[in-house]
Each structure stands twice: as structure tokens, then as C-alpha cells.
TORFI-984575 format. One record per residue (C-alpha): x, y negated, z. Coordinates in nm, 3 decimals, padded with zeros to 5 digits. Last residue first. Example, Ala and Ser with C-alpha at 12.3 -4.5 7.8 and 13.67 -1.06 7.14 Angstrom:
2
+---------+---------+---------+
!      c1 !      c2 !      c3 !
+---------+---------+---------+
!  01.367 !  00.106 !  00.714 !
!  01.230 !  00.450 !  00.780 !
+---------+---------+---------+
//
This chain:
187
+---------+---------+---------+
!      c1 !      c2 !      c3 !
+---------+---------+---------+
! -01.587 ! -02.072 !  00.966 !
! -01.200 ! -02.143 !  00.877 !
! -01.104 ! -01.870 !  00.623 !
! -00.740 ! -01.798 !  00.564 !
! -00.524 ! -01.764 !  00.306 !
! -00.074 ! -01.687 !  00.278 !
!  00.199 ! -01.960 !  00.303 !
!  00.151 ! -01.996 !  00.659 !
! -00.184 ! -02.083 !  00.575 !
! -00.385 ! -02.219 !  00.301 !
! -00.787 ! -02.246 !  00.327 !
! -01.099 ! -02.069 !  00.258 !
! -01.344 ! -02.255 !  00.397 !
! -01.356 ! -02.527 !  00.074 !
! -01.556 ! -02.243 ! -00.071 !
! -01.851 ! -02.252 !  00.114 !
! -02.044 ! -01.933 !  00.258 !
! -02.466 ! -01.887 !  00.209 !
! -02.315 ! -01.917 ! -00.208 !
! -02.465 ! -02.120 ! -00.451 !
! -02.649 ! -02.089 ! -00.853 !
! -02.986 ! -01.934 ! -00.766 !
! -02.795 ! -01.666 ! -00.416 !
! -02.470 ! -01.581 ! -00.367 !
! -02.445 ! -01.447 ! -00.032 !
! -02.083 ! -01.410 !  00.125 !
! -01.910 ! -01.065 !  00.263 !
! -01.585 ! -01.144 !  00.489 !
! -01.302 ! -01.041 !  00.577 !
! -01.377 ! -00.685 !  00.308 !
! -01.219 ! -00.383 !  00.355 !
! -01.573 ! -00.239 !  00.401 !
! -01.603 ! -00.341 !  00.061 !
! -01.375 ! -00.096 ! -00.109 !
! -01.508 !  00.234 ! -00.267 !
! -01.863 !  00.041 ! -00.244 !
! -01.703 ! -00.252 ! -00.468 !
! -01.555 ! -00.037 ! -00.719 !
! -01.928 !  00.178 ! -00.742 !
! -02.133 ! -00.126 ! -00.809 !
! -02.368 ! -00.212 ! -00.541 !
! -02.740 ! -00.156 ! -00.602 !
! -03.033 ! -00.350 ! -00.456 !
! -02.885 ! -00.687 ! -00.508 !
! -03.142 ! -00.934 ! -00.426 !
! -02.904 ! -01.207 ! -00.257 !
! -02.671 ! -01.161 ! -00.481 !
! -02.306 ! -01.055 ! -00.291 !
! -01.953 ! -01.210 ! -00.328 !
! -01.654 ! -01.032 ! -00.149 !
! -01.412 ! -01.143 ! -00.020 !
! -01.031 ! -01.015 !  00.130 !
! -00.778 ! -01.191 !  00.256 !
! -00.412 ! -01.204 !  00.370 !
! -00.384 ! -00.883 !  00.090 !
! -00.322 ! -00.474 !  00.167 !
! -00.294 ! -00.420 ! -00.169 !
! -00.341 ! -00.094 ! -00.381 !
! -00.718 ! -00.021 ! -00.329 !
! -00.812 ! -00.394 ! -00.302 !
! -00.748 ! -00.404 ! -00.690 !
! -01.025 ! -00.260 ! -00.730 !
! -01.245 ! -00.482 ! -00.682 !
! -01.080 ! -00.789 ! -00.912 !
! -01.060 ! -01.143 ! -00.912 !
! -00.683 ! -01.202 ! -00.751 !
! -00.589 ! -01.550 ! -00.628 !
! -00.239 ! -01.585 ! -00.586 !
! -00.052 ! -01.812 ! -00.370 !
!  00.366 ! -01.867 ! -00.495 !
!  00.662 ! -01.834 ! -00.286 !
!  00.725 ! -01.522 ! -00.403 !
!  00.754 ! -01.608 ! -00.818 !
!  00.554 ! -01.404 ! -01.044 !
!  00.727 ! -01.162 ! -01.281 !
!  00.730 ! -00.889 ! -01.043 !
!  00.428 ! -00.906 ! -00.895 !
!  00.230 ! -00.879 ! -01.223 !
!  00.472 ! -00.514 ! -01.295 !
!  00.332 ! -00.428 ! -00.919 !
! -00.038 ! -00.481 ! -01.055 !
!  00.037 ! -00.260 ! -01.253 !
!  00.216 !  00.013 ! -01.093 !
! -00.040 !  00.021 ! -00.841 !
! -00.352 !  00.059 ! -01.044 !
! -00.197 !  00.297 ! -01.272 !
! -00.539 !  00.519 ! -01.209 !
! -00.725 !  00.308 ! -01.297 !
! -00.585 !  00.210 ! -01.639 !
! -00.471 ! -00.173 ! -01.616 !
! -00.574 ! -00.491 ! -01.808 !
! -00.439 ! -00.746 ! -01.574 !
! -00.528 ! -01.081 ! -01.727 !
! -00.314 ! -01.364 ! -01.634 !
! -00.298 ! -01.709 ! -01.536 !
! -00.068 ! -01.968 ! -01.483 !
! -00.046 ! -02.303 ! -01.241 !
! -00.347 ! -02.263 ! -01.152 !
! -00.569 ! -02.614 ! -01.173 !
! -00.913 ! -02.533 ! -01.228 !
! -00.895 ! -02.588 ! -01.616 !
! -00.569 ! -02.287 ! -01.597 !
! -00.847 ! -02.007 ! -01.381 !
! -01.156 ! -02.108 ! -01.660 !
! -00.971 ! -02.018 ! -01.826 !
! -00.769 ! -01.725 ! -01.662 !
! -01.233 ! -01.570 ! -01.678 !
! -01.310 ! -01.686 ! -02.022 !
! -01.459 ! -01.953 ! -02.114 !
! -01.228 ! -02.136 ! -02.410 !
! -01.094 ! -02.512 ! -02.266 !
! -00.791 ! -02.403 ! -02.040 !
! -00.577 ! -02.204 ! -02.302 !
! -00.228 ! -01.998 ! -02.281 !
! -00.348 ! -01.716 ! -02.096 !
! -00.004 ! -01.407 ! -02.028 !
! -00.184 ! -01.041 ! -02.087 !
! -00.004 ! -00.750 ! -01.898 !
! -00.138 ! -00.443 ! -02.023 !
! -00.127 ! -00.168 ! -01.793 !
! -00.050 !  00.194 ! -01.833 !
! -00.072 !  00.196 ! -02.196 !
! -00.252 !  00.242 ! -02.528 !
! -00.494 ! -00.016 ! -02.379 !
! -00.753 ! -00.163 ! -02.655 !
! -00.995 !  00.005 ! -02.638 !
! -01.140 ! -00.191 ! -02.291 !
! -01.068 ! -00.555 ! -02.515 !
! -01.296 ! -00.390 ! -02.773 !
! -01.461 ! -00.720 ! -02.787 !
! -01.792 ! -00.547 ! -02.906 !
! -02.019 ! -00.420 ! -02.708 !
! -02.137 ! -00.406 ! -02.358 !
! -02.209 ! -00.242 ! -02.076 !
! -01.962 ! -00.354 ! -01.801 !
! -01.787 ! -00.073 ! -01.804 !
! -01.769 ! -00.065 ! -02.224 !
! -01.847 !  00.332 ! -02.322 !
! -01.465 !  00.486 ! -02.472 !
! -01.415 !  00.684 ! -02.171 !
! -01.127 !  00.882 ! -02.122 !
! -00.908 !  00.560 ! -02.100 !
! -01.065 !  00.431 ! -01.747 !
! -01.064 !  00.061 ! -01.737 !
! -00.977 ! -00.190 ! -01.466 !
! -00.979 ! -00.529 ! -01.588 !
! -00.782 ! -00.763 ! -01.312 !
! -00.834 ! -01.107 ! -01.388 !
! -00.500 ! -01.310 ! -01.194 !
! -00.477 ! -01.665 ! -01.112 !
! -00.144 ! -01.854 ! -00.954 !
! -00.130 ! -02.118 ! -00.743 !
!  00.075 ! -02.337 ! -00.657 !
!  00.076 ! -02.544 ! -00.320 !
! -00.123 ! -02.827 ! -00.210 !
! -00.279 ! -02.955 ! -00.476 !
! -00.357 ! -02.623 ! -00.586 !
! -00.597 ! -02.488 ! -00.314 !
! -00.929 ! -02.730 ! -00.433 !
! -00.905 ! -02.668 ! -00.770 !
! -00.769 ! -02.292 ! -00.630 !
! -01.037 ! -02.225 ! -00.415 !
! -01.298 ! -02.409 ! -00.661 !
! -01.204 ! -02.190 ! -00.912 !
! -01.224 ! -01.891 ! -00.715 !
! -01.630 ! -01.938 ! -00.644 !
! -01.697 ! -02.002 ! -01.013 !
! -01.492 ! -01.659 ! -01.150 !
! -01.745 ! -01.494 ! -00.852 !
! -02.061 ! -01.586 ! -00.928 !
! -02.234 ! -01.348 ! -00.835 !
! -02.308 ! -01.250 ! -01.233 !
! -02.188 ! -00.910 ! -01.191 !
! -02.243 ! -00.694 ! -00.897 !
! -02.081 ! -00.627 ! -00.581 !
! -01.831 ! -00.877 ! -00.625 !
! -01.493 ! -00.894 ! -00.525 !
! -01.212 ! -01.172 ! -00.462 !
! -00.912 ! -01.097 ! -00.355 !
! -00.635 ! -01.382 ! -00.212 !
! -00.281 ! -01.289 ! -00.192 !
! -00.001 ! -01.441 ! -00.050 !
! -00.040 ! -01.264 !  00.254 !
!  00.056 ! -00.960 !  00.083 !
!  00.077 ! -00.591 !  00.159 !
!  00.159 ! -00.333 ! -00.145 !
! -00.022 !  00.034 ! -00.033 !
+---------+---------+---------+
//
């Protein structure tokens, strides 16, 4: 298990819970104090041909040929989550496309290319299986009756589970702060 207090992981029980917006609000507020790197993790099962999000068309998941691929985001003006992180103030942003069986190998490769003295915001549920971060927040949609498998596997490790409904959360992202080169929640 990788232990890193400079990492904040944000996961969710389902889609459309405002996870990227929550991450971007934290980045926007804290990037003035400390350099922040954004990372979006997409775990794939190379044995499945279906999109893990139930979508068709982009082909990203099927493009993985090795254990992982690290893609550096360059644009601030696209709707992609990594682009939104850059626009919010992240110094750099990366997409880690990784085989589910190679999560530790993939995230270690990402960590090797990042400076040790930065703060990292990672969007993922699955990565919590291999990283014990400074803070792990899970966002749950108010009316959600089911929890996606990747979240069910790690939700017990959440430092904070917040609720999302309509267009807001029941927890202010401004309460996620930097302290001693790591992440904390100010209740």
C-alpha cells in the first residue's frame, strides 16, 4: 500500500455527482497556496469489450494495449475532466488509463513523474485500493439507491462521505484545506 499524505482522492457512488466540479473547486481555492497536480484514473478490464460507463463511441478503454497509459493534458478549454482541472488552476493534469490488475503499477508510474513537494488531487474510486491518501472523500447522490462496484469496494475507507443533490453538495469544498504538506477537512 502506498501511503501519501499529499494525495486527496475523490470518489463517488455513481455518475453525475459533481465529482469533477468538487475537485476543481478545491484546486481553484488551494492552488494559490501550493502547486497542485490533477489526476483522473480510468481503470479498465481488458477482457471486457463494453465501455465501463455504458457509453459507446470514444474507444479510449479499448485503446489500452499495455498495463497502463499516462496521458498529459495540454488543453484548458475542453470538457474533459483533466482539462477542467487545468482551467481550475492545477499546474499539470494527467489521465491514467490502467488495467484493473495493474493499478499499483500505473499509479507508481504517475508518481515517479511528479515532484515530491506537490499536492495531488485524484479522481478515482479504484485507486484507493492501492493508496492510503491524506484524505479520501466519497460523493453520494441523494437519491442514489445503488453504489457502483468500484465504490462499494472502498467506501469503508472514506474519511468523509458527502451528499450531492440537485446542483450542490451538503459539504462546502472550501472546508478541504492544506496543512503540513497534506490534506485535511475543517469541520
